[in-house]
C-alpha positions in Angstrom: 0.0 0.0 0.0 2.8 2.4 0.8 4.4 1.7 -2.6 1.1 2.3 -4.3 0.7 5.6 -2.3 4.1 6.8 -3.4 3.5 5.9 -7.0 0.1 7.7 -7.1 1.7 10.7 -5.4 4.6 10.8 -7.9 2.2 10.5 -10.9 0.1 13.3 -9.5 3.1 15.6 -9.0 4.4 14.7 -12.5 1.0 15.6 -14.1 0.8 19.0 -12.3 4.4 19.7 -13.6 3.6 18.8 -17.1 0.3 20.7 -17.4 0.5 23.2 -20.2 0.3 26.7 -18.9 -1.5 28.0 -22.0 -4.8 26.7 -20.7 -4.5 28.7 -17.5 -5.4 32.5 -17.6 -2.3 34.4 -16.7 -3.4 37.9 -17.2 -6.5 40.0 -17.0 -8.7 39.8 -20.1 -10.3 43.2 -19.4 -13.8 42.1 -18.4 -15.9 43.8 -15.6 -18.8 41.7 -14.3 -21.2 43.5 -12.0 -24.4 42.4 -10.4 -27.1 45.0 -10.0 -30.1 44.3 -7.8 -33.0 46.8 -7.8 -36.2 46.6 -5.8 -38.9 44.3 -7.1 -40.9 45.8 -10.0 -38.2 48.3 -10.9 -38.7 49.7 -14.4 -36.4 49.1 -17.3 -35.7 52.9 -17.4 -34.5 52.8 -13.8 -32.3 49.8 -14.5 -30.8 51.6 -17.5 -30.1 54.6 -15.4 -28.3 52.5 -12.8 -26.2 50.8 -15.5 -25.2 54.2 -17.0 -24.2 55.3 -13.5 -22.0 52.2 -13.2 -20.5 53.0 -16.6 -19.6 56.5 -15.5 -17.9 55.2 -12.4 -15.9 52.7 -14.4 -14.9 55.4 -16.9 -13.4 57.4 -14.1 -11.5 54.4 -12.6 -7.8 54.5 -13.5 -6.5 51.8 -15.8 -10.0 50.8 -17.0 -10.4 51.3 -20.7 
């Protein structure tokens, strides 16, 4: 059992070492995801106003294009 444990541990370590790094995200892709929750029965106009307000805040944020 100990030999099997060492072999499985070694194979696991080898697999992590040989994993191609191209599949893992290494840099920011420039997306902003925001969740907006308004009161029940809020109109589409009010939702649009809130989203525009969020856009204005993001435009003023440094390093956000």
